[in-house]
C-alpha positions as CSV (number, residue, x, y, z in Angstrom):
1,X,115.8,122.3,79.8
2,X,117.0,119.3,77.8
3,X,116.3,115.6,78.1
4,X,118.1,112.8,76.4
5,X,116.7,109.4,75.7
6,X,119.1,106.7,74.4
7,X,117.9,103.2,73.3
8,X,119.3,100.2,71.6
9,X,115.8,99.6,70.1
10,X,114.7,101.4,66.9
11,X,111.8,103.8,67.7
12,X,109.1,101.7,66.0
13,X,110.0,98.8,68.3
14,X,109.2,100.9,71.4
15,X,105.4,100.4,70.7
16,X,105.8,96.6,71.2
17,X,108.0,97.0,74.3
18,X,105.4,99.3,75.8
19,X,102.7,96.9,75.0
20,X,99.4,98.8,75.6
21,X,98.8,100.7,72.3
22,X,96.9,103.7,73.8
23,X,99.7,104.3,76.3
24,X,102.4,103.8,73.8
25,X,100.9,106.4,71.4
26,X,100.6,108.9,74.2
27,X,104.1,108.4,75.3
28,X,105.7,108.5,71.9
29,X,103.6,111.6,71.0
30,X,105.0,113.5,73.9
31,X,108.6,112.3,73.3
32,X,108.7,112.8,69.5
33,X,106.8,116.2,69.4
34,X,109.4,119.0,68.8
35,X,112.4,116.7,69.4
36,X,115.5,116.1,67.5
37,X,116.2,112.5,66.6
38,X,119.7,111.3,66.0
39,X,119.9,107.7,64.7
40,X,123.4,106.2,64.5
41,X,123.9,103.3,62.1
42,X,127.0,101.2,61.4
43,X,129.1,98.6,63.0
44,X,128.9,98.2,66.9
45,X,131.8,99.6,68.8
46,X,131.7,96.7,71.3
47,X,132.4,93.5,69.6
48,X,131.1,90.1,70.9
49,X,133.7,88.6,73.3
């Protein structure tokens, strides 16, 4: 079974968004453990209108 998470926020910002430090650590530990992380950098494909 595979699950894909996509976010516009960098992983380190997720802790601030989740808020509660203990819950954030538990969630991130489960998401990151044995996962593959692909970070795409570069110019945005959608330009400001």
